[in-house]
C-alpha positions in Angstrom: 0.0 0.0 -0.1 2.9 2.4 0.8 4.4 1.8 -2.6 1.1 2.5 -4.4 0.8 5.9 -2.2 4.5 6.8 -3.2 4.0 6.1 -6.8 0.7 8.3 -6.7 2.5 11.0 -5.0 5.4 10.9 -7.3 2.9 10.8 -10.3 1.4 14.0 -8.8 4.8 15.6 -8.3 5.7 14.9 -12.0 2.6 16.6 -13.1 3.6 19.6 -11.2 7.0 19.7 -12.8 6.0 22.3 -15.4 5.6 25.6 -13.6 2.6 27.2 -15.2 3.5 30.6 -13.6 7.1 30.3 -14.9 5.7 29.9 -18.5 3.4 32.6 -18.1 6.0 35.0 -16.8 8.1 34.0 -19.9 5.1 34.6 -22.3 4.4 38.0 -20.5 8.2 39.1 -20.9 7.9 38.1 -24.6 4.7 40.3 -25.0 6.4 43.3 -23.2 9.3 42.9 -25.6 7.2 42.9 -28.6 5.2 45.8 -27.3 8.4 47.7 -26.8 9.9 46.8 -30.3 6.4 47.9 -31.8 6.7 51.2 -30.0 10.4 51.5 -31.3 9.6 50.8 -34.9 6.4 53.1 -34.7 8.5 56.0 -33.4 11.1 55.5 -36.1 8.4 55.4 -38.8 6.9 58.5 -37.3 10.2 60.4 -37.4 11.0 59.2 -40.9 7.5 60.4 -42.0 8.3 63.8 -40.5 11.6 63.9 -42.2 10.0 63.1 -45.7 7.3 65.7 -45.0 9.6 68.5 -44.1 11.9 67.5 -46.9 8.9 67.6 -49.5 7.7 71.0 -48.2 11.2 72.6 -48.6 11.6 71.0 -52.1 8.3 72.5 -53.2 9.4 76.0 -51.7 12.7 75.7 -53.7 10.7 74.8 -56.8 8.3 77.6 -56.2 11.3 80.0 -55.9 13.1 78.9 -59.0 9.9 79.1 -61.0 9.5 82.7 -60.4 9.7 85.1 -63.3 13.0 86.9 -63.6 13.6 90.5 -65.2 17.0 89.7 -66.7 17.8 86.3 -68.7 21.0 86.1 -66.7 19.0 86.1 -63.5 17.6 82.5 -64.5 21.0 81.0 -64.6 21.7 82.3 -61.1 18.4 81.0 -60.0 18.9 77.4 -61.3 22.4 77.4 -59.9 20.9 78.5 -56.5 18.0 75.8 -56.9 20.6 73.1 -57.5 22.6 74.1 -54.5 19.5 74.1 -52.2 18.4 70.9 -53.3 21.9 69.2 -52.8 21.9 70.8 -49.3 18.5 69.5 -48.9 19.4 66.0 -50.1 22.5 65.9 -47.6 20.5 67.1 -44.7 17.7 64.5 -45.4 20.1 61.6 -45.8 21.8 62.7 -42.5 18.4 63.0 -40.7 17.4 59.4 -42.0 20.9 58.0 -41.1 20.3 59.4 -37.4 17.0 57.8 -37.3 18.4 54.5 -38.4 21.3 54.6 -36.2 19.3 55.5 -33.2 16.5 52.7 -34.0 19.3 50.1 -34.4 21.2 50.9 -31.3 17.7 50.8 -29.2 16.5 47.5 -30.9 20.0 45.9 -30.0 19.7 47.0 -26.3 16.2 45.7 -26.2 17.0 42.4 -27.9 19.9 42.0 -25.5 17.9 42.9 -22.5 15.0 40.5 -23.6 17.5 37.6 -24.3 19.0 38.1 -20.7 15.5 38.2 -19.2 14.2 35.2 -21.3 17.4 33.2 -20.4 17.2 34.0 -16.8 13.5 32.9 -16.5 14.0 29.8 -18.5 16.9 28.9 -16.3 14.7 29.4 -13.1 12.0 27.2 -14.8 14.6 24.4 -15.5 16.1 24.6 -12.0 12.6 24.3 -10.4 11.7 21.4 -12.9 14.9 19.8 -11.9 14.1 20.2 -8.2 10.7 18.8 -8.5 11.8 15.9 -10.6 14.6 15.1 -7.9 12.1 15.3 -5.1 9.6 13.3 -6.9 12.2 10.5 -7.8 13.4 10.5 -4.1 9.8 10.0 -3.0 9.1 7.2 -5.5 12.3 5.4 -4.2 
């Protein structure tokens, strides 16, 4: 009868090897990481959209300026030269602004992924350690 009770107790202990709370914590960490990653990419997309919008406004302003009627034919050459210079400057500033957004986003994403990996690893190790302790306890009771 004692062997039957020990076997039943061991079976119940084996069923409890899997820490449901541990898996829920891991899932919650994963969801929080996904939420932060979504916020990060949404912020980067918003900043990129703002950059593109400001660039378009400035480019249209430059175009409006170059299209103005001039009194002297020589003034058109100067206007086109100024327009080309303004557009090149605009392109360089825009490229730099996009590069900054990309660099900052990449840095933040790397930090986020590293932190998430550490958290997930720690939680997985805790779950495995708890399962191992329960398995050892169940085996000792069965013996």
